[in-house]
C-alpha positions, -999 to 999 in steps of 0.1 A, spaced: 383 636 -587 373 641 -550 397 649 -522 395 641 -485 409 663 -458 443 646 -460 465 636 -490 448 634 -524 423 606 -527 406 595 -559 371 580 -558 362 557 -586 327 561 -601 301 539 -617 278 511 -607 292 476 -604 274 443 -614 274 414 -590 301 397 -611 323 428 -608 318 428 -571 330 392 -569 361 401 -589 368 431 -567 365 409 -535 388 383 -550 413 411 -558 411 424 -523 418 390 -508 448 386 -531 462 420 -520 465 409 -484 503 412 -478 522 381 -470 552 392 -450 586 376 -453 597 351 -426 618 375 -406 591 402 -407 565 377 -396 588 365 -368 594 400 -355 557 409 -357 548 377 -338 571 386 -308 551 394 -277 550 432 -272 539 446 -238 516 475 -235 537 507 -235 540 533 -208 541 568 -221 572 586 -207 552 619 -208 524 604 -186 549 587 -163 569 619 -157 537 639 -152 524 614 -127 556 614 -107 556 652 -106 520 653 -93 525 625 -67 557 639 -53 542 674 -50 511 659 -33 533 637 -10 554 667 2 523 687 9 506 659 28 537 653 50 538 690 59 501 690 67 503 657 87 532 670 109 513 703 115 482 684 125 501 662 150 525 686 166 514 722 160 476 724 158 469 706 192 490 732 210 485 765 190 453 760 171 448 768 134 472 793 117 465 799 80 501 809 75 511 773 78 487 764 50 504 791 27 538 778 37 529 742 29 516 751 -5 546 774 -13 572 748 -3 555 720 -22 552 740 -54 588 753 -50 601 717 -46 583 708 -78 600 737 -96 634 729 -80 633 692 -90 625 702 -126 654 727 -126 678 700 -113 667 678 -142 655 648 -122 621 645 -140 629 623 -169 629 585 -175 667 587 -179 671 602 -144 646 577 -130 668 548 -140 699 558 -121 704 563 -83 735 584 -86 719 608 -111 688 616 -91 693 610 -54 721 635 -49 703 661 -70 670 655 -52 686 660 -17 704 692 -29 672 706 -44 651 698 -13 677 714 9 679 746 -12 641 749 -11 640 747 27 669 772 31 652 797 8 619 791 26 635 798 60 651 829 47 618 842 34 602 833 67 628 854 85 622 885 62 584 884 66 588 879 103 571 845 103 602 828 116 597 840 152 563 824 156 569 794 133 574 760 150 610 750 144 602 713 152 576 714 124 601 728 99 629 704 110 606 674 110 591 683 76 625 686 61 638 653 75 607 632 70 602 648 35 637 640 25 634 604 37 601 599 19 614 614 -13 645 592 -13 625 561 -6 600 571 -33 628 574 -58 644 541 -49 610 524 -55 606 544 -87 640 534 -100 632 497 -94 599 500 -112 614 520 -142 642 495 -146 617 466 -146 595 483 -171 626 491 -193 636 454 -192 600 444 -202 601 469 -231 573 490 -218 594 522 -220 609 514 -254 598 532 -286 596 507 -314 610 523 -346 611 513 -382 632 530 -409 618 537 -444 645 538 -469 678 520 -469 710 529 -488 734 555 -477 708 577 -460 693 548 -441 726 535 -429 737 570 -417 704 573 -398 706 539 -382 742 546 -370 732 580 -356 704 564 -336 726 536 -323 751 562 -312 726 579 -288 734 572 -252 706 559 -230 683 558 -260 648 544 -256 646 534 -293 644 499 -306 649 497 -343 627 468 -356 640 469 -392 641 488 -425 615 489 -452 624 500 -488 608 496 -522 641 494 -539 659 462 -547 689 448 -529 714 464 -553 704 499 -540 691 489 -506 710 460 -490 693 433 -469 711 445 -437 715 483 -431 740 490 -403 729 459 -385 691 466 -390 675 439 -413 655 448 -443 620 434 -437 602 443 -469 586 471 -489 565 501 -478 533 481 -485 547 454 -462 552 481 -435 515 489 -435 507 453 -428 536 449 -403 523 479 -383 488 463 -381 503 431 -367 526 446 -341 532 478 -321 551 505 -340 556 538 -323 576 558 -348 583 556 -385 614 575 -397 617 582 -434 653 585 -444 649 598 -479 663 631 -490 639 660 -497 651 660 -533 634 627 -538 600 644 -538 580 618 -557 592 589 -536 585 608 -504 550 617 -515 543 581 -526 554 568 -492 534 594 -474 502 585 -492 507 549 -480 517 557 -444 491 584 -435 464 558 -427 485 544 -398 481 556 -361 518 562 -359 542 592 -356 558 597 -390 590 618 -392 613 627 -421 649 625 -410 668 656 -420 703 646 -409 717 644 -444 697 671 -462 716 701 -475 685 722 -476 682 737 -441 652 753 -424 649 775 -394 658 756 -362 622 759 -349 611 739 -380 628 708 -366 621 685 -337 648 661 -325 651 624 -317 682 625 -297 706 645 -318 689 636 -351 669 665 -366 635 655 -381 606 671 -398 572 662 -385 549 647 -412 521 630 -392 514 627 -355 496 599 -338 461 615 -334 458 606 -297 488 601 -274 501 607 -239 477 627 -217 451 631 -245 448 594 -247 445 591 -209 420 619 -207 398 603 -234 400 568 -219 391 581 -184 362 602 -198 349 572 -217 349 549 -187 334 574 -163 307 588 -185 300 554 -201 295 539 -166 271 567 -156 252 563 -189 248 526 -182 233 533 -148 210 560 -161 199 540 -191 195 507 -172 156 509 -173 157 516 -211 181 487 -217 159 464 -197 127 475 -215 143 470 -250 157 436 -239 122 425 -229 106 439 -261 132 421 -283 127 388 -265 89 390 -267 88 401 -303 107 371 -319 126 340 -309 163 341 -304 189 359 -282 184 395 -270 220 405 -279 236 403 -313 274 401 -316 291 414 -347 327 416 -357 338 450 -370 369 469 -378 384 488 -348 415 507 -340 443 501 -365 421 477 -384 419 453 -355 388 431 -355 366 438 -325 333 422 -314 306 448 -306 273 442 -289 239 453 -303 203 445 -295 191 419 -321 170 437 -347 166 409 -373 149 375 -373 175 350 -360 174 329 -392 180 360 -413 208 376 -394 236 390 -415 267 391 -392 290 405 -419 265 430 -432 271 417 -467 237 431 -477 226 466 -467 194 470 -446 169 490 -466 135 505 -460 108 479 -450 135 452 -451 117 419 -444 147 406 -424 140 433 -397 116 425 -369 88 449 -357 107 459 -326 139 459 -347 125 487 -370 119 509 -340 152 504 -322 172 507 -354 154 540 -363 160 554 -329 195 538 -325 184 521 -293 200 489 -308 234 505 -303 230 510 -265 247 476 -256 279 490 -270 282 509 -237 294 475 -225 322 477 -250 331 512 -238 331 504 -201 342 468 -198 363 458 -229 375 492 -238 376 485 -276 351 513 -283 349 549 -273 318 570 -267 327 593 -296 346 583 -327 342 570 -362 314 544 -363 328 509 -366 317 493 -399 309 456 -405 335 436 -424 315 433 -457 297 467 -456 293 480 -491 283 512 -510 270 507 -545 281 470 -543 317 479 -534 334 474 -501 340 507 -483 377 505 -486 374 500 -524 349 529 -527 370 554 -508 407 558 -512 423 562 -477 393 548 -460 413 530 -433 427 564 -421 395 566 -400 408 537 -380 437 558 -365 415 562 -333 391 539 -315 357 537 -331 328 552 -312 291 548 -305 284 582 -320 304 606 -340 308 638 -359 294 622 -391 263 609 -373 252 642 -358 257 658 -392 231 635 -408 255 609 -422 241 579 -404 220 549 -415 220 535 -450 251 540 -472 236 529 -505 257 554 -525 293 562 -528 287 598 -518 272 588 -485 302 568 -474 326 594 -488 309 622 -468 309 600 -437 347 594 -440 354 631 -446 336 639 -413 354 611 -395 388 625 -406 378 660 -396 369 647 -361 403 629 -358 423 659 -368 404 683 -346 398 661 -315 394 677 -281 375 667 -250 351 696 -255 345 684 -291 335 650 -276 311 666 -251 296 687 -279 289 657 -300 274 638 -271 251 667 -263 240 669 -300 235 632 -304 199 629 -290 188 657 -312 204 641 -343 185 609 -336 153 627 -341 162 630 -378 159 593 -387 150 594 -424 181 574 -435 180 549 -406 163 516 -413 
């Protein structure tokens, strides 16, 4: 028995015949979940792209601090500098007041999506905080004897113009936040795992939260209707936990709350083994557990204590950071490698008839099907779009130029278009595999238990597995197993520096091409 870096995973051994492969493929098709009518209807509802409250609040903080500083600097440039020249003390005062305003607004609790929605809650507090900052600043200026030489018109104008700008900013912000809330972009879509008494108590507790940003999509439970009713405190039962995995791949789910007691250890573990492959926050609700831990062991959703089981690998600022990094570095790479791309394109076109680029559907983030670009490396009449058959050494389907560009991974360069323009690939991440890719005549997901956990982040052009030698042909189960282990390690240990390290190592890893055909 072999384990991955997550919950236990068992890898079956032994070669399969062609007939056995056909049976396995038929079994896999039969296992595709057919959701119930209500679950299908909810999954089919249009769901807008979400806005992270953490990113929204952080952006507002930065913009307001910058706006206050720029107003102070602009008034100084217009009224003080032409008459008195440059005085560095105004620069220090500008920075100090701007940062103090940021701290004061945070202390007055007006940096939250709840505050952004209401005029009454934020405008009065904002005016009070801004006034206090200026009164404290004037008092400090008096004690350090800057007040006598400071322009009073500058201070008064900054206070009044700054206050007006902040109030106008918050009025616009409130209109935007209310609009986004109506569109569902600031709503967290939640599903409950486990009905019965615990599930009903959890649903009622979440409904009781004032100004909640949660939308309960439904309940999933493996138990029958005698122990888990079809409607749990107004939330419909949509299916089993296996149905939940399929439901989450069809629609956006932000949070899974497991409402089982800690004493149901086997049921909790069984559900965790099924849910860990999803790119979703998974929490165990502790509102009805008699066993209590230290307060720091809990996080809270409103007033409901929960235990963190799994976190979405990339969220909030980390997701923004990685996306910006991909687009900027990817665009620079496209410009720098343009001569190489052009040369390879000409070589492919001259070597054999057919298009220069080859499009292939592969599994992407959360098992979504994405179309990736590659330079064509096979004869056009022998192309294998689903990769049903592995490319081997001296494969007659591969062209002369194709052998070179596959060995050097130059055939992957057009995937920079995916990174920069479509955004369905990242520079670094688990490599996207073709739909029918196999190891020892078995589809990858059949050869490796928990294989789809590698799809909790966007796939990448290069990755941790590739620079550690696990690239190219996957003719054995061990090769795909080791690749998945490295992919999971990358997901659990991601950082921007890790991405940069992998990118730097990639050209050197390409020199070792013994497994690439």
